Residue, then its C-alpha position, 0 to 999 in steps of 0.5 A: s240604103s242612103q243614111q245621109d251619114f256623111v259629114c261636111s266640115c268647114t275648111a277654114d274651121p274644121t270644128i264647124k261641121k254638119i252631118g248629112a248636109s252642107a255646113t254653114c261656114t260663113q257669116d256676114e257680120c254686116a248683115s245685122n247692120p252693126c254700124g248703124t245709119g250713116q256708115t258702111c259696113n265691110d266684113p273682109v273675112q266671113t266665118i261662122r264665128s264672130l271675129k269682130d273684124y268688120t269695119c264701119t266707115c263714115d259715109n260723110d268721111p271715108t277716113t273715119k273708121a272703126t273695126g268691130a264697132q261703130a265709127t264715131c262720125v261727125l254729123d251736124e244734123c243742123a246742116a240739113m236745115p231741119c228747122g223752119a226759116d224763123q228758127d235757129c238750129n243747135d246740135p248739142n251732139t255732133k258725134y253721129s248717133s242717128q238720135q235726131d237730138f238737134v234742137c229747133s228754137c224760135t228766133a223771136d222767142p228762144t224759150i220756144k223750142k222742140i227737140g228733133a223737129s221744127a218748133t211751132c213759132t207763129q200764131d196769127e192772133c187775128a185768126s180767132n177774129p178778135c175784132g169782130t164785125g166791121q173791123t179789119c185785124n192786122d197782127p204785125v208780129q206773129t209769135i206762139r205767145s199772145l202779145k196782144d199786138y194785133t190792131c183792129t181798124c174800123d172798116n168805115d173809119p180807118v183812122t179809128k183803131a185799137t191795139g189788142a182789143a176791138a176798136t170802138c167804131i161809129l156805125d150809123e145804122c140809119a145810113a142804110t135808110p132801113c125805115g123807108a122814104d116817109q119815116d125818120c130814122n134815129d140810131p141812139n147807139t152809134k158806137y159798137s165794139s164787135q157787136q151791132 
């Protein structure tokens, strides 16, 4: 009868043993990813007990290493240009920690910023159609804050404009001859501001 009472013990550490089966004698300390992102882990001596002999080496600088802990790698997260073209990037902590702690701030308005992602810096004030019917809107400086710098220009009179509000355009509704050939047309209100 087979009782499976044999004992397997590790050669490197005889105190590690298992009855009736193979003992687990090695453990790769790098398997748990102790070095984190941006570093390579190497465990030269794999035993069941943690020796903390693994080495973390910075991927972007192989000369920077640490044994038994994460290496302190220098990483400027702004180098990858994570912010938009109209933004400035600042990485307050260039010691690699994979924290995404860079700050994007709008070049036109540095008070608008976002940590770890691109900020929203532009807003077209013409998108809401503030000029109304019969006018063309132009927003020369698009920022997130409303500057009321958009210009409304009358379609039928490009000289007539207003900044930050609808222009008062002259519209002669009789010009389209809505009354017919044997009638006279009179438009008592030939001015409009976004409404006819």
